[in-house]
C-alpha positions in Angstrom: 46.6 -100.7 5.3 44.1 -99.2 2.9 43.6 -95.1 3.3 40.2 -93.9 4.6 38.5 -90.5 4.5 36.6 -90.3 8.0 33.7 -87.8 6.7 33.0 -86.8 9.9 34.7 -86.5 13.3 35.2 -83.9 16.1 39.0 -84.0 16.6 38.6 -80.6 18.0 37.0 -82.1 20.8 38.3 -81.3 24.5 38.5 -85.2 24.7 41.2 -85.0 22.3 43.5 -82.4 24.0 45.6 -84.4 26.0 46.5 -87.1 23.3 45.5 -85.2 19.9 49.0 -85.5 18.1 48.9 -89.2 18.6 45.3 -89.4 18.0 46.0 -88.2 14.6 49.4 -90.4 14.5 47.2 -93.8 14.9 44.9 -92.5 12.2 48.0 -92.6 9.8 46.9 -91.9 6.3 43.3 -91.5 6.9 41.9 -88.2 6.2 39.4 -86.4 8.3 36.6 -83.7 8.2 36.5 -82.1 11.7 32.6 -80.9 12.0 31.9 -78.0 13.9 29.1 -77.8 16.4 29.3 -73.9 17.4 31.0 -70.9 16.6 34.0 -71.9 18.8 34.4 -75.6 17.7 34.1 -74.6 14.0 36.9 -72.3 14.5 39.2 -74.8 16.7 38.4 -77.2 13.6 39.1 -74.8 11.1 42.8 -74.2 12.7 43.1 -78.0 13.2 43.2 -77.5 9.3 46.7 -75.6 9.7 48.3 -78.0 11.9 47.5 -81.3 10.5 47.9 -82.0 6.8 45.4 -84.7 6.9 42.6 -82.3 8.0 39.7 -80.5 6.4 37.1 -78.5 8.1 33.0 -78.0 8.1 31.6 -75.4 9.7 28.3 -75.0 11.1 26.0 -74.6 14.4 24.4 -77.6 15.4 20.5 -77.5 15.7 20.4 -78.0 19.4 22.6 -74.6 19.5 21.6 -70.7 19.9 21.8 -69.2 16.5 21.6 -66.0 14.6 22.8 -63.6 11.9 25.8 -63.2 13.8 26.6 -66.7 13.6 26.3 -66.9 9.8 28.2 -63.9 9.1 31.0 -65.5 11.3 31.0 -68.6 9.7 31.2 -67.1 6.3 34.3 -65.4 7.7 35.9 -68.8 8.7 35.3 -70.3 5.2 37.1 -66.9 3.6 39.9 -67.3 6.3 40.8 -71.0 6.0 41.3 -72.5 2.4 40.4 -76.1 4.2 37.2 -75.3 5.4 35.3 -77.5 2.4 32.1 -77.8 3.7 29.0 -76.4 5.7 27.6 -78.3 9.0 26.8 -79.8 11.0 23.0 -78.5 10.6 19.9 -79.9 10.3 16.5 -80.9 13.2 17.2 -82.3 16.1 13.7 -83.6 17.8 15.1 -85.9 20.1 14.9 -84.1 23.3 12.0 -82.1 24.4 11.2 -79.1 24.5 12.5 -78.4 20.8 12.2 -75.0 19.1 11.3 -76.5 15.9 10.7 -73.6 13.7 14.0 -71.9 15.2 15.5 -75.0 14.2 14.2 -74.8 10.5 15.1 -71.2 10.0 18.9 -71.9 11.1 18.8 -75.0 8.6 17.8 -73.3 6.0 20.3 -70.4 6.6 23.0 -72.8 6.8 21.7 -74.0 3.0 21.8 -70.7 2.0 25.2 -70.2 3.0 26.2 -73.5 1.5 24.9 -72.8 -1.9 26.6 -69.0 -2.0 29.5 -70.7 -1.0 29.4 -73.1 -3.5 30.3 -75.8 -0.6 28.7 -79.2 0.3 26.4 -79.6 3.7 27.0 -82.1 6.3 23.2 -82.7 7.5 22.2 -83.9 11.0 19.2 -85.7 11.6 17.9 -87.2 14.5 14.0 -88.2 15.0 13.2 -85.5 12.0 14.6 -87.3 8.9 11.6 -86.6 6.8 11.8 -82.9 7.5 15.4 -83.0 6.9 15.1 -84.3 3.5 12.1 -82.1 2.5 13.7 -79.0 3.2 17.2 -79.9 1.5 15.7 -81.1 -1.7 15.4 -78.1 -3.2 19.3 -77.3 -2.2 19.7 -80.8 -4.1 17.8 -80.2 -6.8 19.8 -76.9 -7.4 22.7 -78.9 -7.7 24.1 -79.1 -4.1 25.6 -81.9 -2.5 24.7 -83.4 1.2 25.5 -86.3 3.3 23.3 -87.5 6.1 25.7 -87.9 9.0 25.3 -91.1 11.0 22.4 -92.7 8.5 20.0 -94.0 10.4 16.1 -94.5 11.3 13.7 -96.6 12.6 12.9 -99.7 11.4 9.5 -99.3 9.7 10.7 -95.8 8.2 14.3 -97.0 7.0 13.0 -98.2 3.6 11.1 -95.2 2.7 13.8 -92.7 4.1 16.3 -94.5 2.4 14.6 -94.4 -1.1 14.0 -90.5 -0.8 17.6 -89.7 0.3 18.9 -91.8 -2.3 16.3 -90.3 -5.1 18.1 -86.5 -4.0 21.2 -88.3 -4.3 22.3 -87.7 -0.9 25.9 -89.1 0.3 25.0 -91.4 3.6 27.4 -91.5 6.3 28.0 -95.0 7.5 28.6 -95.0 11.4 29.6 -97.7 13.7 25.7 -98.2 14.2 26.4 -101.2 12.0 28.2 -103.1 14.6 25.6 -102.8 16.9 23.2 -105.8 17.2 19.7 -104.3 17.7 21.1 -102.5 14.0 19.9 -105.4 11.9 17.7 -103.7 9.5 20.2 -100.7 9.0 22.6 -103.6 8.0 20.0 -105.3 5.9 19.3 -101.6 3.9 22.7 -101.1 3.7 23.2 -104.2 1.2 20.8 -102.3 -1.2 22.8 -98.9 -1.5 24.5 -98.3 -4.7 28.1 -98.1 -4.1 28.4 -94.0 -4.9 26.6 -93.0 -1.9 28.7 -94.7 0.8 30.9 -92.6 3.2 32.6 -93.6 6.2 31.4 -91.4 9.0 32.9 -91.9 12.9 31.5 -89.0 14.7 34.6 -89.2 16.9 34.6 -89.0 20.2 30.9 -90.5 19.8 29.8 -93.9 18.6 32.2 -96.1 19.4 32.2 -99.4 17.7 31.0 -103.0 19.0 32.6 -104.8 21.0 33.7 -101.7 22.7 37.5 -101.4 23.2 37.9 -98.0 24.8 36.0 -95.5 26.4 36.6 -92.7 23.3 36.0 -93.4 19.3 38.5 -91.8 17.3 39.3 -91.7 13.3 41.5 -94.8 13.2 38.0 -96.8 14.0 37.5 -96.1 10.3 38.9 -99.7 9.6 36.7 -101.2 12.0 33.4 -99.4 10.4 34.9 -100.5 7.2 35.5 -104.2 8.0 31.5 -104.4 9.1 30.9 -102.6 5.9 32.6 -105.0 4.0 31.4 -108.1 5.4 27.9 -106.4 4.7 28.4 -106.1 1.5 30.4 -109.0 0.4 33.8 -107.1 -0.8 37.1 -106.7 1.1 38.3 -104.0 3.3 40.6 -102.3 0.3 37.3 -102.4 -1.6 35.7 -100.4 0.8 38.5 -97.7 1.3 38.8 -97.0 -2.2 34.7 -96.7 -3.0 34.3 -94.2 0.5 37.4 -92.3 0.0 36.6 -91.5 -3.8 33.5 -90.9 -2.8 34.6 -88.3 0.0 36.9 -86.7 -2.3 33.8 -86.4 -4.7 31.6 -84.8 -2.2 34.1 -82.6 -0.7 35.3 -81.2 -4.3 38.6 -82.0 -3.4 40.8 -84.3 -6.1 40.6 -84.8 -9.8 39.4 -88.4 -10.6 42.0 -90.9 -10.7 43.0 -91.9 -14.2 41.1 -94.5 -15.8 42.0 -97.9 -15.2 43.4 -100.8 -17.9 43.3 -103.5 -14.7 41.4 -102.7 -11.6 40.9 -105.3 -8.7 37.5 -106.0 -7.0 37.9 -108.5 -4.0 40.3 -111.0 -4.9 40.0 -110.9 -8.6 41.9 -108.6 -11.1 39.4 -107.0 -13.5 40.6 -106.1 -17.2 39.0 -103.1 -19.0 39.4 -103.5 -22.5 36.7 -101.1 -24.0 33.6 -98.7 -23.2 32.1 -99.6 -26.5 29.2 -101.8 -26.2 26.7 -103.4 -29.0 23.8 -102.9 -26.2 22.4 -99.6 -24.6 20.6 -101.5 -21.5 18.6 -99.3 -19.6 19.7 -100.6 -16.5 23.5 -100.2 -16.8 25.6 -98.7 -13.7 27.4 -96.4 -16.7 24.4 -94.4 -16.8 24.8 -93.1 -13.4 29.0 -93.0 -13.3 31.9 -94.5 -14.6 33.3 -95.3 -11.1 33.1 -99.0 -10.2 34.3 -100.0 -6.5 36.1 -96.7 -6.7 38.0 -97.2 -10.1 37.8 -94.8 -13.1 36.8 -97.2 -16.1 36.2 -93.8 -18.5 39.0 -95.0 -20.8 40.3 -92.0 -22.8 41.6 -94.5 -25.2 41.4 -98.2 -25.8 44.5 -99.8 -24.3 46.6 -102.3 -26.5 47.0 -105.7 -25.8 51.0 -105.0 -24.6 49.9 -102.3 -22.2 47.2 -104.4 -20.6 49.5 -107.1 -20.1 52.1 -105.0 -18.6 50.0 -103.8 -16.0 48.9 -107.3 -14.9 52.5 -108.0 -14.6 53.0 -110.8 -12.6 49.5 -111.2 -11.8 50.0 -111.1 -8.1 47.9 -113.0 -5.5 44.7 -112.4 -7.6 42.9 -115.7 -7.7 41.2 -115.2 -11.2 41.3 -112.7 -14.1 38.3 -111.4 -15.3 37.5 -109.6 -18.7 34.7 -107.0 -17.8 34.9 -103.5 -17.9 31.8 -101.0 -18.6 32.3 -102.2 -22.3 31.5 -105.4 -24.2 34.9 -107.2 -23.9 34.3 -109.1 -27.1 34.6 -105.9 -29.2 38.0 -106.7 -29.2 38.3 -110.0 -29.5 42.2 -110.1 -30.8 43.3 -108.2 -27.9 41.2 -110.2 -25.6 42.6 -113.1 -26.7 46.3 -112.0 -26.4 45.8 -111.0 -22.7 44.2 -114.1 -22.3 47.0 -116.0 -23.5 49.2 -114.6 -21.1 47.2 -115.1 -18.3 47.0 -118.2 -18.6 50.7 -118.6 -18.9 51.1 -117.0 -15.5 48.5 -119.8 -14.6 45.6 -118.0 -13.7 42.0 -119.0 -14.0 40.1 -116.7 -16.6 36.8 -115.4 -16.8 34.7 -113.5 -19.7 31.9 -111.4 -18.7 30.0 -110.6 -22.1 26.7 -110.1 -23.6 27.1 -113.2 -25.7 26.5 -111.2 -29.1 30.0 -111.6 -30.4 28.7 -114.3 -33.0 26.9 -111.8 -34.4 29.1 -109.1 -34.3 31.9 -111.3 -36.2 29.3 -113.3 -38.7 30.9 -116.3 -37.1 31.2 -118.7 -33.8 33.7 -117.8 -32.2 33.6 -120.2 -29.1 36.5 -122.6 -30.3 38.8 -119.6 -30.5 38.2 -119.3 -26.8 39.2 -122.9 -25.7 42.4 -122.6 -23.8 42.5 -119.2 -23.3 38.9 -118.9 -21.2 37.9 -121.0 -18.5 34.7 -119.9 -17.7 31.6 -117.4 -19.1 29.1 -115.4 -17.7 26.7 -114.1 -20.3 24.1 -111.6 -19.4 20.4 -112.9 -19.9 18.3 -110.4 -18.5 14.9 -111.4 -20.0 12.7 -114.4 -21.1 11.5 -113.5 -24.2 12.8 -111.5 -27.6 10.9 -108.8 -27.0 11.6 -107.8 -23.3 15.5 -108.4 -24.0 15.6 -105.5 -26.4 13.1 -103.5 -24.9 15.8 -103.9 -21.8 19.1 -103.6 -23.4 18.6 -102.2 -26.8 20.6 -104.7 -29.1 21.8 -102.9 -32.3 21.1 -106.3 -33.5 17.6 -106.0 -32.9 15.5 -109.1 -31.3 17.3 -111.8 -33.0 19.9 -110.9 -30.2 18.0 -113.0 -27.7 18.7 -115.9 -29.7 22.0 -115.6 -30.3 23.3 -114.9 -27.2 21.6 -118.5 -26.1 23.0 -119.9 -29.2 26.3 -118.6 -27.8 26.2 -120.2 -24.4 25.2 -123.8 -26.1 28.7 -123.5 -28.3 30.8 -122.7 -24.9 29.3 -125.5 -23.0 29.7 -127.7 -26.4 33.7 -126.7 -26.3 34.3 -127.5 -22.7 33.9 -124.0 -21.3 32.2 -123.4 -17.8 29.0 -121.5 -18.3 26.9 -118.9 -16.7 23.6 -117.2 -17.4 22.9 -114.2 -15.4 20.2 -111.8 -14.8 20.1 -108.3 -13.1 17.1 -108.3 -10.3 14.6 -106.4 -11.6 11.0 -106.1 -10.4 9.2 -107.3 -13.5 11.5 -110.4 -14.3 10.6 -113.7 -13.8 13.2 -115.1 -12.3 11.8 -118.8 -12.7 11.2 -118.5 -16.0 14.8 -117.2 -16.9 16.6 -120.2 -14.6 14.1 -122.9 -16.7 16.1 -121.2 -19.9 19.4 -121.7 -18.5 18.6 -125.3 -17.4 17.3 -126.4 -20.7 20.7 -125.1 -22.3 22.4 -126.7 -19.4 24.0 -123.4 -18.1 24.7 -122.5 -14.4 22.1 -119.8 -13.4 23.1 -116.4 -11.1 21.2 -113.4 -10.1 22.8 -110.3 -10.0 22.0 -107.5 -7.7 20.9 -104.0 -9.3 22.5 -102.3 -7.2 26.1 -102.3 -8.6 28.4 -103.6 -11.2 31.7 -105.3 -9.9 
């Protein structure tokens, strides 16, 4: 079973008093951030970090609770007393139940943000019927280098796109809860399809917010798996992918572990990807590595380019993977000899092979290379990404200039002549004429696919 990270639970809640050990045992390897809602619950959550190895704590006072200067000092003392207090919260604004003291809530929220800045800790945000104001107030904190998660991310349908865009612009993490399993939350599920991986966290809010269909009277951290399964279905990936992505994000959010070692091979869905190089003869303005070298929870920032033998050893017997894909965050054909050696090994295992490429290898080597791929590469996916040479150069900034656009099309034609299944792809962008791009693929005789601009992988 994949390991999860529940970024928001209330394990200290009295509803867990009778069987807390069993709840933790059912959670397995799931790590948990136990979040405080007042001083007693913050202290109890901090104490649980001493009892359970996979528990961390956030200390804070919920916006609907009374808060004063003495509370702020007590929270600071808790953070100093317990090393595994790793966040401040939950804090924010809650305008759901009237009457509410908006000015008092704002003062408490800003005091929490100041404490987090002083302690260099991230913040767990509560935003109920007040998301726009919460985002406005947290903006200076984020712009000064802070980290924060919008706990139980959601908003009314009409406000959701704008609020999501604002949250992403602030680089907030978004806590995905069991609300994505609720029939009435169709707009939330559609919006979540468009959110980059690097913003997503799992959030049970245990003992609240039970996944549907209801199977108990109380939520608990073990239900991370049910939320992950729903999220995987929404985003077209596996539960293991979601576990890896959200766990890595939680570690980064909370400042816990060092990044994983760079991956030479890495699984996504049911395919095994090969990371040969970080070099590329393009510098695409939309490339995901402009934001991060993490893809689906894998670190692709190679310190050194692996030898073919190292890659082959990492592939092993090929496991149950459906295909082996040459991709990574660089251009695989920059290491053509190694690519061919590894592909030969993959074919000996009986695995289908695919090459994801910018199609500029002929320019790189001064010869047509398609014939060299016969029997080694079954399919190529070539990034078209434009409809004219000038547009291509503006977007992809090729080291070969505007001749690159014609060269990649010639490479596609050569692959087709040699019997290699060929697809031209484009990244979906507002100013790109998809019909014109498809026409280019049709005239060449290649398949055509539109890729999301949200994520690599």
